[in-house]
C-alpha positions in Angstrom: 22.2 16.3 -1.1 18.5 15.7 -0.8 15.9 17.2 -3.1 13.1 19.4 -1.9 10.3 17.5 -3.6 7.9 17.9 -0.6 8.0 17.9 3.1 7.0 14.2 3.5 9.6 12.9 1.2 12.4 14.9 2.8 11.7 13.4 6.3 10.3 9.9 5.4 12.2 6.9 6.7 12.4 4.0 4.3 13.6 0.6 5.6 15.4 -1.4 2.9 15.1 -5.1 3.6 17.5 -6.8 1.1 20.1 -9.5 1.7 22.2 -8.6 -1.3 24.5 -5.8 -0.1 25.1 -4.3 -3.5 21.4 -4.0 -4.3 20.7 -2.6 -0.9 23.5 0.0 -1.2 22.3 1.1 -4.6 18.7 1.5 -3.4 19.8 3.4 -0.3 22.0 5.7 -2.4 19.1 6.6 -4.7 16.7 7.1 -1.9 19.0 9.4 0.1 19.7 11.4 -3.1 16.0 12.1 -3.2 16.0 13.3 0.4 14.8 10.1 2.2 16.3 8.7 5.4 17.1 5.0 5.2 17.7 2.0 7.4 18.8 -1.4 6.2 18.0 -5.0 7.3 19.6 -8.1 5.7 17.2 -10.7 7.0 13.6 -11.1 8.1 14.2 -11.1 11.8 16.4 -8.0 11.7 13.7 -6.4 9.6 11.0 -7.0 12.2 13.2 -5.7 15.0 13.9 -2.5 13.0 10.2 -2.0 12.1 9.4 -2.1 15.8 12.3 0.1 16.9 12.6 2.7 14.0 9.0 2.8 12.9 9.7 3.4 9.2 7.3 5.3 7.0 7.6 2.6 4.3 9.3 -0.8 3.9 11.0 -2.0 0.7 10.8 -5.8 1.3 12.6 -8.5 -0.6 10.7 -11.7 -0.7 13.7 -14.1 -0.7 15.4 -13.5 2.6 17.4 -15.6 5.1 16.0 -16.4 8.6 12.5 -15.5 7.6 11.1 -14.9 4.1 9.6 -11.6 3.1 6.0 -12.9 2.9 6.2 -14.0 6.6 7.6 -10.6 7.5 4.7 -9.0 5.7 2.2 -11.2 7.5 3.6 -10.1 10.8 3.8 -6.5 9.8 0.1 -6.6 8.8 -0.9 -8.3 12.0 0.3 -5.2 13.9 -0.3 -2.3 11.6 -0.6 -0.7 8.2 2.9 0.5 7.4 3.2 0.8 3.6 5.1 -2.1 2.0 6.5 -2.5 -1.5 7.7 -6.0 -2.3 10.9 -6.6 -4.2 10.7 -10.0 -6.0 12.9 -12.0 -8.4 10.0 -14.4 -8.9 8.2 -13.8 -12.1 5.1 -15.9 -11.4 2.0 -13.8 -11.0 0.9 -16.1 -8.2 3.8 -14.9 -6.0 3.0 -11.3 -6.6 -0.7 -11.8 -6.0 0.0 -13.7 -2.8 2.0 -10.8 -1.5 -0.7 -8.3 -2.3 -3.3 -10.5 -0.7 -1.3 -10.4 2.5 -1.5 -6.6 2.3 1.4 -5.3 0.2 0.8 -1.9 -1.5 2.8 -2.6 -4.6 5.5 -4.8 -6.0 8.6 -4.4 -8.2 10.1 -7.3 -10.1 13.9 -7.8 -10.3 15.9 -6.7 -12.2 14.6 -3.2 -11.7 15.7 0.4 -12.2 16.5 2.1 -8.9 14.7 5.2 -10.3 11.6 3.1 -10.8 11.8 1.9 -7.2 12.1 5.5 -5.9 9.1 6.6 -8.1 7.0 3.8 -6.5 8.1 4.8 -3.0 7.0 8.4 -3.7 3.7 7.2 -5.1 2.9 4.9 -2.2 3.8 7.6 0.4 1.6 10.1 -1.4 -1.3 7.7 -1.1 -0.5 7.3 2.6 -0.1 11.0 3.4 -2.8 13.4 4.4 -3.7 15.8 1.6 -2.5 19.3 2.0 -5.8 21.0 1.0 -8.5 20.7 3.5 -11.4 18.5 2.3 -14.7 17.9 3.9 -15.3 14.5 5.4 -17.0 12.2 3.0 -20.1 10.4 4.4 -21.9 7.7 2.6 -24.5 6.0 4.9 -22.6 4.6 7.9 -19.3 5.1 6.1 -17.1 8.1 7.0 -13.9 9.0 5.1 -11.6 11.7 6.1 -9.2 12.3 3.2 -7.2 14.9 5.1 -6.4 12.6 8.0 -6.5 9.4 5.9 -9.0 7.8 8.2 -12.0 5.7 7.4 -14.8 4.6 9.8 -17.8 2.4 9.5 -20.2 3.6 12.2 -18.0 3.9 15.3 -15.4 1.5 14.2 -12.2 2.7 12.6 -11.1 0.7 9.5 -7.5 -0.4 9.5 -6.7 0.1 5.8 -3.5 0.1 3.8 -2.9 3.2 1.7 -4.1 1.4 -1.4 -7.2 0.1 0.2 -8.0 3.6 1.5 -7.6 5.1 -2.0 -9.9 2.4 -3.5 -12.6 3.0 -0.9 -12.4 6.7 -1.3 -12.7 6.4 -5.1 -15.8 4.2 -4.8 -17.4 6.4 -2.1 -17.1 9.6 -4.1 -19.6 8.2 -6.5 -21.7 5.6 -4.6 -23.7 3.3 -6.9 -21.4 3.8 -9.9 -19.9 0.7 -11.3 -16.2 1.2 -11.7 -14.1 -0.9 -14.0 -10.9 -2.5 -12.8 -9.0 -0.2 -15.1 -10.6 2.9 -13.5 -9.8 1.6 -10.0 -6.2 0.6 -10.9 -5.6 4.1 -12.3 -7.1 5.7 -9.2 -5.2 3.6 -6.6 -2.0 2.5 -8.4 -1.4 5.1 -11.2 2.4 4.6 -11.3 2.3 0.8 -11.0 2.5 -1.7 -13.8 0.3 -4.0 -11.8 -2.1 -6.3 -13.6 -5.9 -5.5 -13.5 -6.6 -8.5 -11.4 -4.4 -7.0 -8.7 -7.4 -4.8 -8.0 -9.4 -7.9 -7.2 -6.9 -8.8 -4.5 -7.0 -5.4 -2.9 -10.8 -5.3 -3.0 -11.0 -8.8 -1.5 -9.0 -7.5 1.5 -11.1 -4.3 1.6 -14.4 -6.3 1.5 -13.2 -8.6 4.4 -12.4 -5.5 6.5 -15.8 -3.9 5.8 -17.5 -7.2 6.6 -15.7 -7.5 9.9 -16.9 -4.0 10.8 -20.5 -4.8 10.0 -20.6 -3.7 6.3 -21.2 -7.0 4.7 -23.1 -5.7 1.7 -21.3 -2.4 1.1 -18.9 -3.5 -1.6 -20.6 -5.2 -4.5 -19.1 -7.0 -7.5 -20.8 -6.0 -10.8 -20.5 -9.0 -13.1 -18.7 -8.1 -16.3 -17.8 -4.6 -15.2 -16.1 -4.3 -11.9 -17.1 -3.0 -8.5 -19.3 -0.4 -6.8 -20.2 0.9 -3.3 -23.8 0.0 -2.9 -26.2 1.2 -0.1 -29.6 -0.4 0.0 -32.7 1.7 0.6 
């Protein structure tokens, strides 16, 4: 029987992409107990087909998969949209985790993990991706417009295609333009339930900066040496 945590979590569809049946069954069991709907894929190609057909609200994606590995699946998911993705990895090297985040993952969990921890991460990422219940005014900073209620950001007339984590980081920076935020402050704002390393923020902000530059905002995101980052408007 599902819980009544909130409306989003009782209807959200989570795709579990895991080739070890026992792990997949355990994850699905815990997710369903919390009120989520689930689908399962056991290899990369099947995962991509289900993402197109079922349009899940979030993907739990193992890196080590047959047919096509999880990082390639993530590349293809990100080339077509911003569905939230949490990586499941048995690799302990930080490089593998950071590579996944650079490709656009919202978080990662390292095996062996607690299924309860995975469910907590799913809830956290979905909260970041969801519109807020309370109506908030649209935040405008120069050419940048951030609608927290709709979870939409625009630079001029161009909509920015951001992951939930990138959106939360941009929103945090934009609420106090000119302030230099430390990596710790940004990590707590964007990934409060994660045990991610501080330099993970660098990866997300590198992706955010690239998207701002492509939209014409080359100098909006500034690195403050020895401190962190700030949103900076000249003039």
